[in-house]
C-alpha positions as CSV (number, residue, x, y, z in Angstrom):
1,M,112.1,134.8,97.2
2,R,115.7,134.3,98.4
3,S,118.5,132.5,96.1
4,H,121.3,130.1,96.9
5,Q,123.8,129.0,94.3
6,L,126.7,126.1,94.9
7,T,129.1,124.3,92.6
8,V,129.2,120.7,92.9
9,E,132.0,118.5,91.7
10,V,130.4,115.4,90.5
11,A,132.3,112.1,90.7
12,G,132.1,109.9,87.6
13,P,130.8,109.8,84.6
14,W,128.1,112.7,83.9
15,S,126.1,114.4,81.2
16,L,123.9,116.9,81.5
17,E,122.5,116.7,78.3
18,T,121.9,112.8,78.4
19,G,119.9,113.4,81.7
20,I,117.9,116.0,80.1
21,A,116.8,113.6,77.7
22,F,116.1,111.0,79.8
23,W,114.2,113.0,81.8
24,E,112.0,114.5,79.0
25,G,111.5,110.7,77.7
26,F,111.1,108.7,80.9
27,A,110.3,110.7,83.9
28,P,106.4,111.8,84.7
29,A,107.5,115.0,85.7
30,R,107.5,118.3,84.4
31,L,110.4,120.3,83.4
32,A,110.2,124.1,83.0
33,P,109.9,125.5,79.4
34,R,113.0,125.8,77.6
35,S,114.6,123.4,79.7
36,G,117.6,121.9,77.8
37,R,117.6,124.0,74.8
38,D,120.2,126.4,76.3
39,G,122.1,123.7,78.1
40,V,120.0,124.4,81.4
41,L,118.0,122.1,83.3
42,R,115.2,123.8,84.9
43,S,112.4,122.4,87.3
44,T,110.1,123.2,90.0
45,F,109.5,121.3,93.0
46,L,108.5,121.1,96.5
47,V,111.4,121.1,99.2
48,E,111.1,117.8,101.4
49,G,110.4,118.8,105.3
50,D,109.1,122.3,104.6
51,W,107.5,121.5,101.7
52,Q,107.9,125.1,100.4
53,R,108.2,125.6,96.4
54,A,111.9,125.8,95.0
55,E,113.0,126.4,91.6
56,T,115.9,125.3,90.3
57,E,118.5,125.8,87.8
58,V,121.3,123.6,86.5
59,V,124.2,123.9,84.5
60,Q,127.1,121.5,83.7
61,Q,130.6,123.1,83.8
62,G,133.4,120.2,82.9
63,T,132.7,117.7,85.6
64,A,130.9,120.3,88.4
65,A,127.7,121.1,88.5
66,R,126.5,124.7,88.8
67,I,123.3,124.7,91.0
68,L,121.0,127.5,91.8
69,V,118.0,127.2,93.6
70,R,115.4,129.6,94.5
71,G,112.5,129.9,96.9
72,D,111.6,130.6,100.5
73,G,112.2,127.6,102.2
74,D,115.2,126.0,103.3
75,L,117.5,126.1,100.2
76,D,120.3,124.3,101.5
77,A,118.0,121.6,101.7
78,A,116.5,122.1,98.3
79,A,120.2,121.7,96.8
80,T,120.5,118.4,98.5
81,Q,117.6,117.2,97.1
82,V,118.4,118.8,93.5
83,C,121.7,116.5,93.9
84,R,119.6,113.5,95.0
85,F,116.9,113.4,92.3
86,L,119.5,113.8,89.5
87,S,121.7,111.4,91.2
88,L,124.7,114.1,91.5
89,D,125.6,112.9,95.0
90,V,126.8,109.5,93.8
91,D,130.1,108.3,93.7
92,A,130.2,106.7,90.1
93,R,133.7,106.3,89.8
94,G,133.1,102.6,89.8
95,W,130.7,102.7,87.1
96,P,132.4,102.1,84.1
97,E,133.8,98.8,85.9
98,V,130.5,97.4,85.6
99,A,130.9,97.7,81.7
100,R,133.8,95.8,81.8
101,R,132.4,93.1,84.0
102,D,128.6,92.8,81.6
103,P,129.1,93.7,78.0
104,V,125.3,94.5,77.7
105,I,126.0,97.0,80.2
106,A,129.3,98.6,78.4
107,E,126.6,98.9,75.2
108,A,124.2,100.5,77.1
109,Q,126.4,103.1,78.8
110,S,127.9,104.0,75.2
111,Q,124.4,104.2,73.8
112,L,123.7,106.7,76.9
113,P,126.8,108.2,77.6
114,G,127.3,109.9,81.3
115,L,123.1,109.1,82.1
116,R,122.7,109.5,85.8
117,P,119.5,108.2,86.7
118,C,116.9,111.2,87.0
119,G,114.3,110.5,89.5
120,F,111.2,111.8,90.7
121,H,111.6,115.0,93.0
122,S,111.1,113.1,96.0
123,P,109.9,109.7,97.5
124,Y,106.3,111.7,98.0
125,E,105.7,112.6,94.3
126,A,106.9,108.9,93.6
127,A,104.0,107.5,95.6
128,A,101.8,109.6,94.7
129,W,102.4,108.7,91.0
130,S,102.3,105.2,91.8
131,V,98.7,105.3,93.3
132,L,97.7,107.7,90.2
133,S,99.1,105.2,87.7
134,Q,97.7,102.0,89.2
135,R,95.4,100.6,86.2
136,L,95.7,103.5,84.0
137,R,97.3,104.3,80.9
138,I,100.9,106.5,81.4
139,A,99.1,109.5,79.5
140,Q,95.8,109.3,81.6
141,A,97.8,109.2,84.8
142,D,99.7,112.0,83.5
143,R,96.6,113.8,82.8
144,L,95.6,113.5,86.6
145,R,98.7,114.3,87.7
146,N,99.1,117.5,85.6
147,D,95.0,118.6,86.7
148,L,96.5,118.2,90.7
149,I,99.3,120.4,90.0
150,D,97.0,123.1,87.9
151,R,94.4,122.9,90.7
152,Y,95.9,122.5,93.8
153,G,99.8,122.8,93.6
154,A,102.0,125.9,93.8
155,E,103.2,127.6,90.4
156,G,104.0,124.3,89.0
157,A,104.8,122.4,91.9
158,F,103.0,119.0,93.0
159,P,100.6,119.7,96.1
160,A,102.0,120.1,99.1
161,P,101.0,116.8,101.6
162,D,99.2,118.9,103.8
163,V,97.2,120.4,100.8
164,L,96.7,116.9,99.3
165,R,95.7,115.0,102.6
166,R,92.6,117.4,103.0
167,I,91.3,117.9,99.5
168,E,88.3,115.3,98.2
169,L,89.1,114.3,94.6
170,D,86.9,112.7,92.2
171,L,89.3,109.9,91.1
172,P,88.5,106.5,89.9
173,G,88.6,103.7,92.6
174,R,90.2,104.1,95.6
175,K,92.9,106.7,94.6
176,T,91.9,109.5,96.7
177,E,91.7,107.4,99.7
178,Y,95.2,106.7,98.7
179,L,96.7,109.4,98.0
180,H,95.7,110.9,101.8
181,A,97.5,108.3,103.0
182,V,100.5,109.2,100.8
183,A,100.1,112.5,101.9
184,A,99.9,111.4,105.7
185,A,102.9,109.5,105.5
186,A,105.2,112.4,103.8
187,L,104.0,114.5,106.7
188,D,105.1,111.8,109.3
189,G,108.6,111.3,107.5
190,Q,107.9,107.9,106.8
191,L,108.7,109.1,102.9
192,D,112.0,110.7,103.7
193,A,114.4,110.5,101.3
194,A,117.3,110.3,103.5
195,A,116.3,108.0,105.7
196,L,115.0,105.5,102.8
197,R,118.6,105.9,101.4
198,S,120.0,105.1,105.1
199,V,118.8,101.5,105.2
200,E,118.9,98.4,103.3
201,P,116.5,98.8,100.1
202,A,114.6,95.6,101.3
203,R,114.1,97.3,104.6
204,A,113.1,100.8,102.7
205,M,110.8,99.1,100.6
206,A,109.1,97.3,103.3
207,T,108.8,100.7,105.1
208,V,106.9,102.2,101.8
209,R,104.5,99.0,101.7
210,E,103.1,99.7,105.1
211,I,101.3,102.6,103.2
212,K,97.6,102.2,102.6
213,G,97.6,101.5,98.6
214,L,100.9,100.9,97.8
215,G,102.3,97.8,96.8
216,P,105.5,95.5,95.9
217,F,105.9,97.4,92.6
218,A,105.0,101.4,93.9
219,A,107.3,100.3,97.0
220,E,109.9,99.8,94.7
221,L,109.7,102.8,92.7
222,V,109.8,105.0,95.5
223,V,112.8,103.6,96.5
224,I,114.3,103.5,93.4
225,R,113.2,106.4,91.6
226,G,111.5,108.2,94.5
227,A,115.1,108.3,96.9
228,N,117.3,107.8,93.8
229,A,118.9,104.8,96.0
230,P,121.4,103.4,93.4
231,D,122.1,100.0,94.4
232,A,118.6,98.3,94.6
233,L,116.6,96.1,92.7
234,A,113.4,96.0,90.8
235,R,111.9,92.5,91.2
236,H,108.1,93.4,90.3
237,E,108.8,95.5,86.9
238,H,107.9,93.1,84.1
239,R,109.5,95.3,81.3
240,L,112.7,95.2,82.6
241,E,112.2,91.5,82.8
242,A,111.4,91.2,79.2
243,E,114.5,93.4,78.4
244,I,116.8,91.2,80.2
245,A,115.1,88.0,78.2
246,H,116.0,90.4,75.0
247,R,119.5,91.2,75.7
248,Y,120.7,88.3,77.8
249,G,118.7,85.2,77.0
250,P,115.5,83.8,77.9
251,D,116.8,81.5,80.0
252,R,118.7,84.2,82.4
253,T,117.2,86.0,85.3
254,L,117.5,88.9,87.0
255,D,119.7,87.4,89.9
256,D,121.8,85.5,87.1
257,I,123.0,88.6,86.4
258,A,122.6,91.5,89.3
259,D,125.6,90.7,91.1
260,A,127.9,92.2,88.6
261,W,126.2,95.1,88.6
262,R,126.7,96.0,92.3
263,P,126.8,98.5,93.7
264,F,125.2,100.2,91.0
265,R,122.0,97.8,90.3
266,S,119.6,100.5,90.4
267,W,121.3,102.1,87.5
268,A,122.1,99.2,85.5
269,S,118.2,98.3,85.9
270,V,117.4,101.8,84.9
271,Y,119.5,101.8,81.8
272,L,118.2,98.8,80.3
273,R,114.6,100.3,80.9
274,A,115.5,103.1,79.1
275,L,116.9,101.2,76.2
276,R,113.8,99.0,75.8
277,E,111.9,102.4,75.5
278,E,114.3,103.9,73.0
279,R,113.9,100.3,71.1
280,T,109.8,99.7,71.4
281,H,109.6,103.2,70.0
282,E,111.9,103.1,67.3
283,I,110.1,99.8,66.4
284,S,106.8,101.5,66.7
285,G,107.3,104.8,64.9
286,R,105.6,106.7,67.8
287,P,107.7,109.9,69.2
288,R,108.9,109.6,72.6
């Protein structure tokens, strides 16, 4: 196994500690054991393109990120992917300006200082999750995902698309058929993160919706939290709509307020969702 290390200067607010807490409480993805306890984010993932397993360790050093990647595949691509799924590749120097325009976002930024939305490792994994979670509780879908990793993955990484495409799974409904379609799309480049980020979000979502089994909600998930596009809107996210009603008033809509969030509409939406998760867990007394 080879290794590659680099230091990336992160433009704008950033806190790895806040990011780790967000990942653990919000993203259906595994962090490696001990991740965050010593200030190091550890994760295992598939590198887009060659679909080889890679490991990463990320440490914050002031305004910079020290990124170590290990694996047998394209480690430059792996490092780029780490920056993308941690949103370290986004110039966020204008993010505080959004808070000056919107007091709700100002409060969110104060409660989640330095958060950069952590996404799925890739649009492929986001698409697979959207299939697994259809019509299931999150905990049930998470068990299915973990079972796939344990049975067919590569030492903690999600199964590669060429593996997923050919295995027959005993899953509810048409999930196996849809997972095969997702795997084929990943191999064909239809779920390439750079390509999805390079076009307008609506066009990217339309591309994702061409994949069998992926509807509008799934397409938004893949683009916003799979490709980690920073300036897209989730128009089929009922929990976001509920939080907007709670924070802004029942007569306000996403279209009423989202222009003030540009060019970080995805970030503002994720912040509001994260605050909603915190609030609902506090009310219910359930652990995150």
